[in-house]
C-alpha positions in Angstrom: 0.1 0.2 0.1 1.5 3.3 -1.0 0.3 6.4 1.2 0.1 9.5 -0.6 -0.4 12.9 1.3 -1.9 15.5 -1.2 -1.5 19.3 -0.3 -3.0 22.5 -2.1 -6.6 22.7 -1.0 -8.1 26.3 -1.4 -11.1 27.7 0.0 -13.5 27.0 -2.6 -14.2 24.0 -5.5 -11.7 24.7 -8.1 -9.5 23.0 -10.5 -7.2 21.5 -8.0 -9.9 20.2 -5.7 -11.7 18.7 -8.7 -8.7 17.1 -9.8 -8.5 15.6 -6.1 -11.9 14.2 -6.2 -11.9 12.8 -9.5 -8.5 10.8 -8.8 -9.5 9.8 -5.3 -12.5 8.4 -6.2 -11.4 6.3 -9.3 -7.9 5.2 -7.8 -7.5 1.8 -6.8 -7.8 2.1 -2.9 -6.2 -1.2 -2.2 -3.3 -0.1 -3.8 -2.8 4.0 -3.3 -4.3 6.1 -0.3 -4.9 9.6 -0.2 -4.9 11.9 2.8 -5.5 15.6 2.0 -4.4 18.9 4.3 -6.2 21.6 3.9 -4.5 24.9 4.4 -7.4 27.3 4.5 -9.5 27.6 7.8 -12.8 27.8 5.9 -12.6 25.1 3.6 -14.6 22.8 5.9 -17.4 24.7 5.2 -17.6 23.9 1.4 -19.7 21.1 0.0 -16.6 19.4 -1.6 -14.7 18.9 1.8 -17.3 16.1 2.5 -16.5 14.3 -0.9 -12.7 14.5 0.0 -13.8 12.5 3.6 -14.8 10.0 1.7 -11.8 9.4 0.2 -9.4 9.5 2.9 -8.2 11.8 6.2 -8.3 15.3 6.0 -6.0 17.4 8.3 -7.1 21.0 8.9 -4.1 23.7 10.0 -4.3 27.2 10.5 -4.7 29.7 7.6 -0.9 30.2 6.6 -1.7 33.3 5.5 -2.6 34.8 8.9 -0.3 32.1 11.1 2.2 31.2 9.2 4.6 29.8 11.9 1.9 28.0 13.4 0.7 26.2 10.5 4.3 25.2 9.3 4.9 23.5 12.6 1.5 21.9 12.3 2.3 20.9 8.6 5.7 19.6 9.5 4.0 17.3 12.3 1.4 15.6 9.8 4.0 14.9 7.5 6.4 13.6 10.2 4.0 11.6 11.8 2.1 10.1 8.8 4.9 7.8 7.3 3.9 9.1 3.9 5.4 7.3 0.8 4.7 10.4 -1.4 4.0 13.8 -0.8 2.1 15.5 -3.6 2.0 19.3 -3.5 -0.7 20.8 -6.0 0.3 24.4 -6.9 -1.3 27.3 -8.5 1.7 29.4 -8.3 5.3 28.9 -6.5 4.6 31.8 -4.5 4.1 29.1 -0.9 7.0 26.6 -0.9 6.8 25.6 2.6 4.9 22.3 2.1 7.7 21.5 -0.3 10.3 22.5 2.3 8.7 20.2 4.8 8.3 17.1 2.5 12.0 17.6 1.5 12.7 17.3 5.3 10.5 14.2 6.0 10.8 10.8 5.6 8.9 10.6 2.3 10.4 8.4 -0.4 9.1 10.9 -3.3 7.9 14.9 -3.1 6.2 15.9 -6.1 5.8 19.3 -7.4 2.4 19.7 -9.6 1.6 23.0 -11.5 -2.0 23.6 -12.0 -1.8 27.2 -13.7 -0.2 29.2 -16.2 -0.2 32.6 -14.8 -1.8 34.9 -12.1 -3.4 37.6 -11.3 -2.1 38.4 -7.7 0.0 41.7 -8.8 3.5 42.4 -9.5 5.0 41.2 -5.9 3.5 38.0 -6.1 4.4 37.5 -9.5 8.2 38.3 -8.8 7.9 36.0 -5.9 6.6 33.3 -8.4 9.5 33.6 -10.5 12.4 33.9 -8.2 10.7 31.2 -6.0 10.2 28.5 -9.3 13.8 28.3 -9.4 13.9 26.6 -6.1 11.4 24.0 -6.7 14.1 21.6 -7.9 15.7 21.8 -4.8 13.0 20.4 -2.7 11.0 18.2 -5.2 12.4 15.0 -6.5 9.4 14.9 -9.2 7.6 17.3 -11.4 3.9 16.9 -12.8 2.0 19.6 -14.7 -1.8 19.4 -16.1 -0.5 20.8 -19.3 2.7 22.1 -21.0 1.8 25.5 -20.9 1.5 25.0 -17.3 4.8 23.1 -16.9 6.6 26.3 -19.0 5.4 28.6 -16.4 7.0 26.5 -13.5 9.6 24.6 -14.6 12.7 24.8 -16.7 13.1 23.3 -20.2 15.7 20.8 -18.5 13.1 19.6 -16.1 10.6 19.1 -18.7 12.9 17.4 -21.0 13.9 15.0 -17.9 12.3 11.3 -16.8 11.2 13.2 -13.7 8.3 15.3 -15.5 5.1 14.2 -16.5 1.9 15.8 -17.8 -1.2 14.6 -15.8 -4.7 15.3 -17.2 -7.5 16.9 -15.6 -9.5 14.0 -16.6 -13.5 13.2 -15.8 -15.9 10.8 -15.3 -16.9 10.6 -18.9 -20.1 8.7 -18.9 -21.5 11.1 -16.1 -21.1 14.2 -18.5 -22.3 12.0 -21.6 -25.2 14.1 -23.8 -28.4 12.8 -22.7 -31.3 14.6 -24.3 -33.7 13.3 -21.2 -31.5 15.2 -18.5 -31.3 18.1 -21.3 -35.4 18.3 -21.6 -35.9 17.9 -17.9 -33.7 20.5 -16.6 -34.7 23.2 -19.3 -38.2 22.4 -18.2 -37.5 22.6 -14.4 -35.1 25.9 -14.9 -38.1 27.2 -17.1 -35.5 28.4 -19.8 -38.1 27.7 -22.6 -36.8 28.3 -26.0 -34.1 30.6 -24.8 -30.2 30.1 -25.8 -28.8 29.1 -22.7 -25.2 30.4 -22.4 -22.9 28.6 -19.4 -20.1 29.8 -17.3 -18.5 27.7 -14.5 -15.7 29.2 -12.2 -15.0 31.0 -9.5 -15.7 34.9 -9.3 -12.2 36.1 -9.2 -10.2 38.3 -11.6 -8.6 35.2 -13.7 -12.2 33.9 -15.2 -13.0 37.5 -16.4 -16.5 37.7 -15.5 -16.4 41.4 -16.6 -15.7 40.5 -20.2 -18.3 37.8 -19.9 -21.3 39.9 -18.9 -20.2 42.7 -21.7 -20.5 39.6 -24.3 -23.8 38.7 -23.2 -25.1 42.0 -23.1 -24.1 42.1 -27.0 -25.6 38.7 -27.9 -28.7 39.6 -25.7 -29.1 42.9 -27.7 -29.0 40.9 -30.9 -31.2 37.8 -29.6 -33.2 38.6 -26.6 -34.1 35.0 -26.1 -31.0 34.6 -24.4 -30.0 33.4 -20.8 -26.9 33.5 -19.1 -26.1 30.8 -16.4 -23.3 31.7 -13.9 -22.2 28.8 -11.7 -19.8 29.1 -8.9 -19.0 31.8 -6.0 -16.0 34.0 -5.3 -15.1 37.5 -3.7 -16.1 39.3 -7.2 -19.7 37.9 -7.3 -21.1 41.2 -5.8 -19.4 43.4 -8.1 -20.6 41.2 -11.3 -23.8 41.1 -9.8 -24.0 44.9 -9.9 -22.6 45.0 -13.3 -25.6 43.0 -14.7 -28.1 45.5 -12.7 -26.1 48.3 -14.4 -26.5 46.7 -17.8 -30.5 45.8 -16.9 -30.0 42.5 -17.4 -31.3 40.7 -14.2 -34.1 38.9 -15.8 -31.6 36.9 -18.2 -28.7 36.5 -15.9 -29.0 33.9 -13.3 -26.5 33.4 -10.4 -26.9 29.6 -9.5 -23.8 29.5 -6.8 -21.9 26.0 -6.5 -23.8 23.3 -7.6 -23.4 19.5 -7.2 -25.6 19.0 -10.7 -23.0 20.9 -13.0 -23.2 17.9 -15.3 -26.7 18.2 -15.7 -26.6 22.0 -16.2 -23.9 21.7 -19.1 -26.8 19.3 -20.6 -29.7 22.0 -20.4 -27.2 24.6 -22.0 -26.4 25.5 -25.9 -23.1 27.1 -25.5 -20.1 27.2 -22.9 -18.3 30.6 -22.8 -14.7 30.8 -20.9 -13.1 34.1 -21.6 -10.4 33.5 -19.0 -7.6 36.0 -18.7 -5.1 32.7 -18.2 -5.7 29.2 -17.4 -3.6 26.0 -16.8 -5.8 23.1 -18.3 -9.4 24.1 -17.3 -11.2 20.8 -16.2 -14.4 22.5 -17.0 -13.8 22.7 -20.6 -13.3 19.1 -20.9 -16.6 18.4 -19.0 -18.3 20.8 -21.5 -17.1 19.1 -24.7 -17.6 15.8 -22.8 -21.1 17.1 -23.1 -21.1 17.8 -26.4 -21.4 21.4 -26.0 -20.2 24.0 -28.0 -17.1 25.9 -26.5 -16.1 29.5 -26.9 -12.8 29.9 -25.3 -10.4 33.1 -25.0 -6.8 32.5 -27.0 -4.8 32.5 -23.7 -6.5 28.9 -23.0 -3.9 26.1 -24.1 -5.1 24.7 -27.1 -4.1 21.3 -25.3 -7.9 21.1 -24.4 -9.1 21.5 -27.5 -10.7 18.1 -28.3 -14.0 18.5 -30.5 -13.4 20.4 -33.7 -16.0 22.7 -33.1 -14.4 24.2 -30.0 -13.4 27.7 -31.0 -10.8 30.4 -29.7 -11.4 34.2 -29.6 -8.8 36.8 -29.1 -9.4 38.8 -25.7 -8.1 41.7 -27.9 -11.6 41.4 -30.0 -14.6 43.5 -28.8 -17.3 42.0 -26.8 -19.8 42.7 -30.1 -17.0 40.7 -32.0 -17.4 37.7 -29.6 -20.9 37.9 -29.8 -21.2 37.9 -33.3 -19.0 34.8 -33.5 -20.7 33.0 -31.0 -24.1 33.5 -32.5 -22.6 32.4 -35.9 -21.0 29.7 -34.5 -24.5 28.4 -32.8 -25.9 28.5 -36.0 -24.1 25.7 -37.8 -23.4 23.7 -34.7 -24.9 20.1 -34.0 -24.6 18.7 -30.7 -23.4 15.2 -30.3 -22.1 12.0 -28.2 -18.3 13.1 -28.1 -17.1 10.3 -25.1 -14.9 8.5 -27.7 -13.2 11.9 -28.5 -12.7 12.7 -24.7 -11.1 9.1 -24.2 -8.9 9.0 -27.3 -7.3 12.3 -25.7 -6.7 10.7 -22.5 -9.3 12.2 -20.3 -11.2 9.3 -19.3 -10.5 9.3 -15.4 -10.8 5.6 -15.1 -8.0 5.2 -17.5 -6.2 8.1 -16.3 -6.6 7.1 -12.7 -5.0 3.7 -13.6 -1.9 5.5 -15.2 -1.4 7.8 -12.1 -1.3 4.6 -9.8 1.4 3.2 -12.0 3.4 6.4 -12.2 3.1 6.3 -8.1 4.1 2.6 -8.0 7.0 3.4 -10.3 8.5 6.4 -8.1 8.0 4.7 -5.0 10.0 1.6 -6.7 12.6 3.4 -7.9 13.3 5.1 -4.6 13.8 1.7 -3.1 16.4 0.4 -5.5 18.4 3.6 -4.1 
């Protein structure tokens, strides 16, 4: 049995949290066990926390932003007492390296630094800290994962990426869960009273990265051209109130619905007609894979890696284009789009969690075996 400690939970359900849930639910629990460390105090309030408890132990330490020294000592104790074979640190940036330092000084056979993002919006100082700190990652980690080539280039050197210690781990999903289903689509559209509207959907935290301001401006232009349109916003976050105010300013309150954090995203995608993600940056957004798995037309900003483009119909639009340009392109693409079952394409590209969880298991086993030889 290989014991893996997963570090990197954030305050709300996002890409890292979904990654951990998807792999934790599907990896062979007789061969691999996951435990988790929550480094944010309010994570326990989130619905995904219950899902993690079904997979393994969740340790809670003080919020490192408020109590850095105390949280470090707590983290160190958990790592040293846990007798873990692998410490797997899931990172959105290199700003916070203490988990890697703790892991390096523990008895873990391997320490993995896993890049989940390709930029950040934390300002000049934190961007500078990331740039400096990323050069120290190789001193503390033995192995290097990334969700995409683009994320890897932001975190690691070419030397690391060309080594046998580097691996791309796809943000894989349960493809059957998202498979296009006309019955679910019709039922949800009826329940949500969507009628004959064109339904545009966005899933993501309300933060600067997701670019909700641009999204609302795009929808405004769409709604002026085609008033039988509804925008569904799924998620929560610090900028939600600001986005709500912008919707009110544009007199769109009757056409934009704030659905909050949902546990039925797969069904909401069924009820939708197009998925729009005008992010300023991304690593390899899982939700784009989910949307394509449900057969949706996807319109993405050109800052998002083309590594997540699976369906031919998935399109990229420059953020330099006006919101009206975006609106026209989306409506034009919708006219010629025909929805279909896309499970085979998703699986062929390496995003079926059943197959990818087995690959990750073999990688873990290989890492531990190599360490035992040395």
